[in-house]
Structures are given as structure tokens and as C-alpha cells.
LOSEPA-24068 format. One record per residue: residue in three letters; x, y, z of N, C-alpha, C in turn. Coordinates in steps of 0.1 Angstrom, whole numbers, padded with zeros to 4 digits, always signed. Layout:
BEGIN
ALAXYZXYZXYZ...
//
This chain:
BEGIN
MET-0568+0064-0236-0567+0050-0233-0555+0044-0241LYS-0547+0036-0234-0535+0032-0240-0536+0022-0251THR-0526+0020-0259-0525+0010-0269-0516-0001-0265LEU-0520-0014-0265-0512-0024-0260-0501-0028-0270SER-0490-0032-0265-0479-0037-0273-0484-0050-0280PHE-0477-0055-0290-0481-0067-0297-0481-0079-0288LEU-0470-0080-0280-0469-0092-0271-0480-0092-0260ALA-0482-0080-0254-0492-0078-0244-0506-0081-0250ALA-0508-0076-0262-0521-0078-0268-0524-0093-0271ALA-0513-0100-0275-0515-0115-0277-0518-0122-0264ALA-0512-0118-0253-0514-0124-0240-0529-0121-0236VAL-0533-0109-0238-0547-0105-0234-0557-0113-0242SER-0555-0115-0255-0565-0122-0263-0565-0137-0259ALA-0554-0142-0254-0553-0156-0251-0556-0159-0236CYS-0559-0148-0229-0559-0149-0214-0570-0158-0208CYS-0582-0156-0211-0592-0160-0201-0603-0168-0205ALA-0601-0176-0216-0612-0186-0220-0613-0196-0209GLY-0625-0197-0204-0628-0207-0194-0624-0203-0180ALA-0620-0190-0178-0616-0185-0165-0628-0182-0157GLN-0625-0180-0144-0636-0176-0135-0630-0167-0124THR-0639-0161-0116-0634-0153-0105-0629-0162-0094ILE-0616-0160-0090-0610-0168-0080-0608-0161-0067ALA-0610-0148-0067-0609-0140-0055-0616-0126-0058GLU-0624-0121-0049-0630-0108-0051-0633-0102-0037LEU-0628-0089-0036-0632-0080-0026-0640-0069-0033PRO-0653-0070-0034-0661-0062-0043-0662-0047-0038TRP-0663-0038-0047-0667-0025-0044-0681-0024-0039ASP-0684-0018-0028-0697-0018-0022-0706-0007-0028GLY-0700+0002-0036-0708+0012-0043-0710+0024-0034LEU-0705+0024-0022-0708+0035-0013-0698+0047-0014LEU-0685+0043-0017-0675+0053-0017-0669+0054-0031THR-0667+0066-0036-0660+0069-0048-0647+0076-0045ALA-0641+0073-0033-0628+0077-0029-0620+0065-0025GLY-0607+0068-0023-0599+0057-0019-0584+0061-0020PRO-0575+0052-0018-0561+0056-0019-0556+0059-0033ASN-0546+0068-0033-0540+0072-0046-0528+0063-0049ALA-0531+0052-0055-0521+0042-0058-0515+0045-0072VAL-0506+0055-0072-0502+0061-0084-0487+0058-0087ASP-0485+0056-0100-0471+0053-0105-0467+0066-0113VAL-0457+0073-0108-0453+0086-0114-0439+0085-0118ALA-0434+0096-0125-0421+0096-0130-0410+0095-0120ASP-0412+0101-0108-0403+0100-0097-0406+0088-0089ASP-0398+0077-0090-0400+0065-0084-0401+0065-0069THR-0395+0075-0063-0396+0077-0048-0410+0080-0043LEU-0418+0085-0053-0432+0089-0049-0443+0079-0053ASP-0439+0068-0059-0449+0057-0063-0456+0052-0051ASN-0469+0051-0052-0477+0044-0042-0483+0031-0047TRP-0484+0022-0038-0490+0009-0041-0501+0006-0031VAL-0512+0001-0035-0522-0005-0026-0518-0019-0023VAL-0519-0023-0010-0516-0036-0006-0529-0042+0001GLU-0533-0054-0004-0544-0061+0002-0540-0076+0004ASP-0546-0083+0013-0544-0097+0015-0554-0105+0007VAL-0549-0118+0004-0558-0127-0004-0553-0141-0001GLY-0563-0150+0000-0559-0164+0002-0568-0173-0007PHE-0562-0186-0009-0569-0195-0017-0568-0209-0011ASP-0579-0217-0013-0579-0231-0007-0574-0241-0017HIS-0573-0237-0030-0569-0246-0040-0558-0240-0049ALA-0550-0248-0056-0540-0243-0065-0548-0236-0077LEU-0541-0227-0083-0548-0219-0094-0537-0213-0103ASP-0542-0210-0115-0534-0202-0125-0541-0188-0125LEU-0534-0178-0121-0539-0164-0121-0537-0158-0135ARG-0548-0152-0140-0548-0147-0154-0550-0132-0154ARG-0559-0126-0146-0563-0112-0148-0567-0105-0135PHE-0564-0092-0134-0567-0084-0123-0576-0073-0127PHE-0586-0069-0118-0595-0058-0120-0596-0050-0108CYS-0597-0037-0109-0600-0028-0097-0608-0016-0102ARG-0619-0014-0096-0628-0002-0099-0620+0010-0094GLY-0619+0020-0103-0611+0032-0099-0613+0043-0109VAL-0605+0054-0107-0607+0066-0115-0594+0074-0115THR-0591+0081-0126-0580+0090-0128-0585+0104-0130PRO-0576+0114-0132-0581+0128-0133-0592+0130-0143GLY-0601+0139-0140-0613+0142-0148-0623+0131-0148PHE-0623+0122-0138-0632+0111-0136-0631+0102-0149SER-0620+0101-0154-0617+0091-0165-0610+0079-0159THR-0607+0069-0167-0598+0058-0163-0587+0056-0173ALA-0582+0067-0180-0572+0066-0190-0558+0064-0183VAL-0552+0053-0187-0539+0049-0180-0529+0046-0191SER-0516+0047-0186-0505+0042-0195-0500+0028-0190GLU-0503+0024-0178-0499+0011-0173-0506+0008-0159VAL-0508-0004-0157-0513-0009-0144-0503-0021-0141THR-0496-0020-0129-0487-0030-0125-0492-0037-0112VAL-0493-0050-0113-0498-0058-0101-0488-0069-0098ARG-0485-0070-0085-0476-0080-0080-0482-0089-0069ILE-0478-0101-0068-0482-0111-0058-0470-0114-0049TYR-0473-0113-0036-0462-0116-0026-0466-0126-0017ARG-0456-0134-0011-0457-0141+0001-0452-0133+0012GLY-0459-0130+0022-0455-0121+0032-0459-0107+0029PHE-0459-0098+0039-0463-0084+0038-0452-0076+0031PRO-0455-0071+0019-0444-0064+0011-0437-0053+0018PRO-0444-0044+0026-0437-0033+0032-0426-0037+0042THR-0427-0049+0047-0418-0054+0057-0410-0066+0052GLY-0409-0068+0039-0400-0078+0034-0407-0090+0028GLY-0418-0089+0022-0425-0100+0015-0417-0105+0003HIS-0419-0117-0001-0412-0124-0012-0420-0123-0024LEU-0415-0116-0035-0422-0115-0047-0424-0128-0054VAL-0436-0132-0057-0440-0145-0064-0441-0142-0079GLY-0447-0132-0083-0449-0129-0097-0455-0115-0099GLN-0455-0111-0112-0459-0098-0116-0467-0098-0129SER-0476-0089-0130-0484-0088-0143-0475-0086-0155ILE-0480-0089-0166-0472-0087-0179-0470-0072-0182PRO-0458-0068-0183-0455-0054-0186-0462-0050-0199GLY-0469-0039-0199-0476-0034-0211-0490-0039-0212SER-0495-0047-0203-0509-0053-0203-0518-0044-0196GLY-0513-0034-0188-0522-0026-0180-0531-0017-0189ARG-0543-0015-0185-0553-0008-0194-0565-0005-0186THR-0576+0000-0193-0589+0003-0186-0600-0002-0196ASN-0611-0005-0190-0623-0008-0198-0634+0003-0196GLY-0629+0015-0190-0638+0026-0188-0643+0027-0173THR-0643+0016-0166-0646+0017-0152-0636+0010-0143HIS-0628+0001-0148-0618-0007-0140-0604-0005-0146PHE-0595-0005-0137-0581-0008-0140-0579-0023-0142ILE-0571-0027-0152-0570-0041-0156-0555-0044-0159ALA-0551-0056-0155-0538-0061-0159-0538-0076-0161ASP-0530-0082-0169-0530-0096-0171-0517-0103-0166PHE-0518-0115-0163-0507-0124-0159-0504-0134-0169ASP-0492-0138-0170-0488-0149-0179-0489-0163-0172THR-0502-0166-0169-0505-0179-0162-0496-0181-0150LEU-0498-0172-0140-0490-0173-0127-0496-0184-0118ARG-0489-0195-0116-0493-0206-0108-0491-0203-0093LEU-0502-0204-0085-0502-0201-0071-0507-0214-0064LEU-0500-0218-0054-0504-0230-0046-0514-0225-0035PRO-0521-0234-0029-0530-0230-0018-0522-0222-0007GLY-0529-0212-0002-0522-0205+0009-0526-0190+0009ASP-0518-0182+0017-0521-0168+0019-0511-0160+0012TYR-0516-0149+0006-0507-0140-0002-0511-0125+0001PHE-0503-0116-0005-0506-0102-0005-0506-0098-0020ILE-0515-0090-0024-0515-0084-0037-0513-0069-0036ALA-0504-0064-0045-0501-0050-0045-0502-0044-0059TRP-0508-0032-0061-0509-0026-0074-0507-0011-0074THR-0503-0007-0086-0501+0008-0088-0505+0011-0102VAL-0510+0023-0104-0515+0027-0117-0509+0040-0122ALA-0504+0040-0135-0498+0051-0141-0509+0058-0150PRO-0514+0070-0146-0524+0077-0154-0518+0083-0166LEU-0525+0085-0177-0520+0092-0188-0516+0106-0185THR-0524+0113-0177-0521+0127-0173-0522+0128-0157GLY-0515+0138-0152-0517+0140-0138-0510+0130-0129SER-0513+0131-0116-0506+0122-0106-0516+0117-0096ILE-0528+0113-0102-0539+0108-0093-0544+0095-0100ALA-0545+0084-0092-0551+0072-0097-0558+0066-0085VAL-0570+0069-0083-0578+0064-0071-0584+0050-0073SER-0580+0041-0064-0587+0028-0064-0598+0029-0053PHE-0610+0026-0056-0621+0028-0047-0621+0020-0035ALA-0623+0026-0024-0623+0019-0011-0636+0011-0009THR-0636+0001-0001-0648-0007+0001-0648-0013+0016ALA-0660-0013+0021-0662-0019+0035-0668-0033+0033ALA-0668-0039+0021-0674-0052+0019-0666-0063+0024ASN-0671-0075+0025-0664-0087+0028-0660-0094+0015TYR-0650-0103+0015-0647-0111+0004-0659-0120+0000THR-0662-0120-0013-0672-0129-0018-0666-0142-0024THR-0654-0142-0028-0647-0153-0033-0632-0152-0028GLY-0626-0164-0026-0613-0164-0020-0614-0160-0005ARG-0603-0156+0001-0604-0152+0015-0595-0141+0018GLY-0598-0134+0029-0589-0123+0034-0597-0115+0044GLU-0590-0106+0051-0596-0098+0062-0602-0086+0056PRO-0614-0082+0059-0620-0070+0054-0613-0058+0061ASN-0614-0046+0055-0610-0034+0061-0596-0034+0066ASN-0587-0039+0058-0573-0038+0062-0563-0036+0051ALA-0567-0026+0042-0558-0022+0031-0547-0013+0036TRP-0536-0013+0028-0525-0004+0032-0520+0003+0019LEU-0515+0015+0022-0508+0023+0011-0493+0023+0013TRP-0486+0018+0003-0472+0015+0005-0464+0024-0005ASN-0454+0031+0000-0445+0039-0007-0431+0034-0006PRO-0427+0024-0015-0414+0017-0014-0402+0027-0015GLY-0404+0037-0023-0392+0047-0024-0390+0056-0013GLY-0400+0057-0004-0398+0065+0008-0400+0080+0007GLY-0404+0085-0005-0405+0099-0008-0417+0106-0002ARG-0426+0098+0003-0439+0104+0009-0437+0106+0024GLY-0427+0101+0030-0425+0103+0044-0434+0095+0053PHE-0440+0084+0048-0449+0075+0056-0440+0068+0067PRO-0445+0067+0079-0437+0059+0089-0435+0045+0084GLY-0422+0040+0083-0420+0027+0078-0423+0026+0063ASN-0426+0037+0056-0430+0037+0042-0444+0031+0039TYR-0452+0029+0049-0466+0025+0046-0475+0030+0057LEU-0488+0031+0054-0498+0035+0063-0511+0028+0060ALA-0520+0028+0070-0533+0022+0067-0542+0031+0058VAL-0549+0024+0049-0559+0032+0041-0570+0036+0050PRO-0572+0049+0053-0582+0054+0063-0596+0052+0059GLN-0605+0050+0069-0619+0048+0066-0626+0060+0062ASP-0621+0072+0066-0628+0085+0062-0617+0095+0058LEU-0622+0106+0053-0613+0117+0048-0605+0124+0059ASP-0609+0121+0072-0602+0127+0083-0590+0118+0088GLY-0589+0107+0081-0578+0098+0084-0581+0088+0095ASN-0593+0086+0099-0597+0077+0110-0598+0062+0105GLY-0595+0053+0113-0598+0039+0111-0591+0033+0099GLN-0596+0022+0094-0590+0015+0082-0601+0009+0074ILE-0598+0008+0061-0609+0002+0052-0602-0006+0041GLY-0609-0014+0034-0604-0022+0023-0604-0015+0010VAL-0598-0021+0000-0598-0015-0014-0602-0027-0023ASN-0612-0024-0032-0618-0034-0041-0608-0040-0051PHE-0609-0052-0054-0602-0059-0065-0609-0072-0068ARG-0606-0077-0080-0611-0090-0084-0600-0097-0092LEU-0598-0110-0090-0588-0118-0097-0595-0129-0105VAL-0591-0131-0117-0597-0141-0126-0586-0151-0130GLY-0590-0164-0130-0581-0174-0134-0588-0188-0134GLU-0580-0198-0133-0586-0212-0133-0580-0220-0121PHE-0589-0227-0114-0584-0236-0104-0578-0248-0112VAL-0567-0253-0106-0559-0264-0113-0557-0275-0104CYS-0552-0286-0109-0548-0298-0101-0534-0301-0104PRO-0524-0294-0096-0510-0296-0100-0504-0309-0097ALA-0511-0318-0090-0506-0332-0088-0510-0341-0099ASP-0519-0337-0108-0523-0345-0119-0513-0343-0130LEU-0504-0353-0131-0492-0351-0140-0493-0361-0152THR-0500-0372-0150-0499-0383-0160-0511-0392-0160GLY-0513-0399-0171-0524-0409-0171-0519-0423-0169ALA-0505-0425-0168-0499-0438-0166-0486-0436-0160SER-0481-0447-0153-0468-0446-0147-0458-0453-0155ASP-0462-0459-0166-0453-0467-0175-0449-0457-0186PRO-0435-0454-0187-0430-0445-0198-0434-0450-0212ALA-0437-0462-0214-0441-0467-0227-0455-0465-0231ASP-0463-0461-0221-0477-0458-0223-0479-0445-0230PRO-0488-0444-0240-0490-0431-0247-0495-0420-0238SER-0501-0423-0227-0506-0413-0218-0496-0409-0207TYR-0484-0414-0208-0474-0411-0198-0470-0396-0200GLY-0471-0388-0189-0468-0374-0189-0479-0365-0194ILE-0491-0371-0195-0503-0363-0200-0513-0364-0189ALA-0517-0352-0183-0527-0352-0173-0540-0357-0177ASP-0546-0365-0168-0559-0372-0172-0571-0367-0163GLY-0569-0357-0156-0581-0351-0148-0583-0358-0135GLN-0574-0366-0130-0575-0372-0117-0561-0374-0111VAL-0561-0376-0098-0549-0378-0091-0549-0392-0085ASP-0539-0400-0089-0538-0414-0084-0523-0418-0083ILE-0521-0431-0080-0507-0435-0078-0498-0433-0090SER-0504-0433-0102-0496-0431-0114-0489-0417-0113ASP-0496-0407-0108-0490-0394-0107-0479-0394-0096PHE-0481-0401-0086-0470-0402-0075-0457-0408-0081PHE-0458-0419-0089-0447-0425-0094-0441-0416-0106TYR-0449-0409-0113-0444-0401-0123-0436-0389-0117TYR-0441-0384-0106-0433-0373-0100-0420-0378-0095LEU-0420-0390-0089-0407-0396-0084-0397-0397-0096ASP-0402-0402-0107-0394-0403-0119-0387-0390-0122GLN-0395-0379-0123-0390-0366-0126-0381-0360-0116PHE-0384-0363-0103-0376-0358-0092-0362-0365-0093VAL-0362-0378-0095-0349-0385-0096-0341-0380-0108ALA-0348-0378-0119-0342-0373-0131-0337-0359-0131GLY-0341-0352-0120-0337-0337-0119-0344-0328-0128ASN-0356-0332-0132-0364-0323-0141-0370-0312-0133LEU-0364-0300-0134-0368-0289-0126-0382-0284-0131ALA-0384-0285-0144-0397-0280-0149-0409-0286-0143VAL-0408-0299-0139-0419-0306-0133-0417-0307-0118ALA-0405-0310-0113-0404-0314-0099-0400-0302-0089ASP-0395-0291-0095-0392-0279-0086-0404-0272-0083LEU-0410-0274-0071-0422-0268-0067-0421-0257-0057THR-0410-0256-0050-0410-0247-0038-0396-0245-0033GLY-0395-0234-0025-0383-0231-0018-0383-0235-0004SER-0395-0239+0001-0398-0243+0015-0410-0252+0015SER-0410-0261+0025-0421-0270+0027-0431-0264+0038ASP-0427-0253+0043-0436-0246+0054-0445-0236+0047PRO-0458-0238+0048-0468-0229+0041-0467-0215+0046SER-0461-0212+0058-0460-0199+0063-0447-0192+0058ASP-0438-0199+0052-0426-0194+0047-0428-0186+0034PRO-0422-0174+0032-0424-0167+0019-0420-0175+0007GLY-0411-0185+0008-0407-0193-0003-0415-0204-0006TYR-0426-0206+0001-0435-0218-0001-0442-0216-0015GLY-0441-0226-0023-0448-0225-0036-0441-0217-0047VAL-0428-0213-0043-0420-0205-0053-0408-0214-0057PRO-0408-0219-0069-0396-0227-0074-0383-0219-0071ASP-0373-0227-0067-0360-0220-0063-0348-0226-0071GLY-0351-0233-0082-0340-0237-0091-0333-0249-0086MET-0338-0256-0075-0331-0268-0071-0342-0278-0066LEU-0338-0291-0065-0347-0301-0060-0342-0306-0046ASP-0351-0307-0037-0347-0312-0024-0360-0318-0017LEU-0359-0321-0005-0371-0327+0002-0383-0318+0003SER-0380-0305+0003-0391-0295+0004-0400-0297-0008ASP-0395-0299-0020-0403-0301-0032-0411-0314-0031PHE-0405-0325-0026-0412-0337-0024-0423-0336-0014PHE-0421-0329-0003-0432-0328+0007-0443-0319+0002VAL-0440-0309-0006-0451-0301-0012-0459-0309-0022PHE-0452-0317-0030-0459-0326-0039-0469-0335-0031LEU-0464-0340-0020-0473-0349-0011-0485-0341-0007ASP-0483-0328-0003-0495-0320+0001-0505-0318-0011LEU-0499-0316-0022-0508-0314-0034-0515-0327-0038PHE-0507-0338-0037-0513-0351-0040-0524-0354-0030ALA-0523-0352-0017-0533-0354-0008-0545-0345-0010ALA-0543-0333-0015-0554-0324-0017-0563-0328-0029GLY-0557-0336-0039-0564-0340-0050-0568-0328-0059CYS-0579-0330-0067-0584-0320-0076-0595-0312-0070PRO-0596-0299-0073-0607-0291-0068-0621-0296-0074
//
């Protein structure tokens, strides 16, 4: 079992107070087999599991779990890397964020990795992960035929992705098969932990002289609207840069792009209208 770096350990300890399950495709307990999502020394042979996941409310992603096994039916790992994409990664998805390097580990039954509070807006995403075992070249993430119990997504549609192309998959990806003969398609279990948030709640007052100006007060009202306008006009990217596109189907939706334009304003309007969860 790996030892966490100091920075990763600090992130783990601070991770999940008050967090909850925000998405889960549970292991159904029927299969102890699944795709070999393994991270090996030869990058051309790395495999990633790819699953879809969606959310109805904005959230801060904190932690990832997946029930799985490494050689000798242990779960000893040197790293677990998890990425969130807009769009299907094997055909050009946009990377939104990645787990903290060095945070990958095991609790004896699950592969685990942490995020540094990755903010995700409502919408549809893909999650991809790979596991580096301490020994050997096998890291099986258990397959599941279950339905999502939290969050949303299509059951039985997991993919195995080999970005480096060394495995010879057509297009570098293939369906995770339903059985050992390669028939059908099945899902792969995972669980995400975090907190639902209210990104349009920015202030308790619209008056800069008020002590509550710029301090979220747990509700969305006209003060938040005017506060956002102030920050937008001032060019405050930290507050007002929300997206690269106003189209929820665009891979750049909800991903800050380092500039302010009408897309940011329209996304704020969407968040303002949605209110707090």
C-alpha cells in the first residue's frame, strides 16, 4: 500500500468533511471481473475505463472510489489517476480536471483518488480512470450491470480506452464486454463524493460598503446579480470567468477560459435562475 506525499496527504485529510455521494454506479456484487484499467511503465499500453456521468446541480468534486483488485487479489497501488471530461475522451473530449497527483491509494477494497475541489456545473460529463499497481500489470475495476443510484448516466455502456494506441484497439477504444467471450457491453462501478454548491450565491449585499459584500449568504437574490455585474465589469476573472461557451453541449461549457465575454454572463444567468439546490 502506497505512502502519500505530504501535499497529497494534506489534501486527503481536508477533503471530505460534510461531503456526500453525488454520483454512484454501484457494484452489483455479481462480477469480480472487469476491464484492466492499468497504468504501466510503457505509456502506449496504458488503459483507462471511461464512464458517463451527469449532474442536475453545480458541485465541488472531492473524491473518487472504485471497487477493484490488483494481482494476488490485493488492492496495492502506487497511483490512481482520475480525469473528468466534457465530451467522449477517445474521440476528442475536453479535459475539465484531474485528481491530485499522489493522492491515489486503496482502502483494501476500493481504488481511491482525491480532487482539489473541482467545480462542475450542471450537465453531462465523462469520467476516466487508470490504476498503477505496485506489482504486475493488472488492475481490474469490477464490472456492474446496476443502474445509477445517484447522479445520472446510461447503464451498461463503459469503454476501455488506450490513448497511446499500443493495444491495437480499433480507434484506440472498445466496449467493456458483458462476458468473458467478448459479447455485449456492461458498466463499471464508481462513486463520486463532494458537495452540491450554489455558484450564483456570491454576496449578502450589493453595496460595496456593506460588511457582507462579497460574502455568500446561502441564498440567490438580486444582490448576487449586481455583484456579478460589478465583477464582470471590473474584469475579475476569479469570480466572473465561468465558461468557454454558453452552450451546455459544448465541451468548453463550465470550463473557465481566461477571458470574459457574453458566454460567462449567460452562464451566470443560468446559474442565477437555477438558484440553490
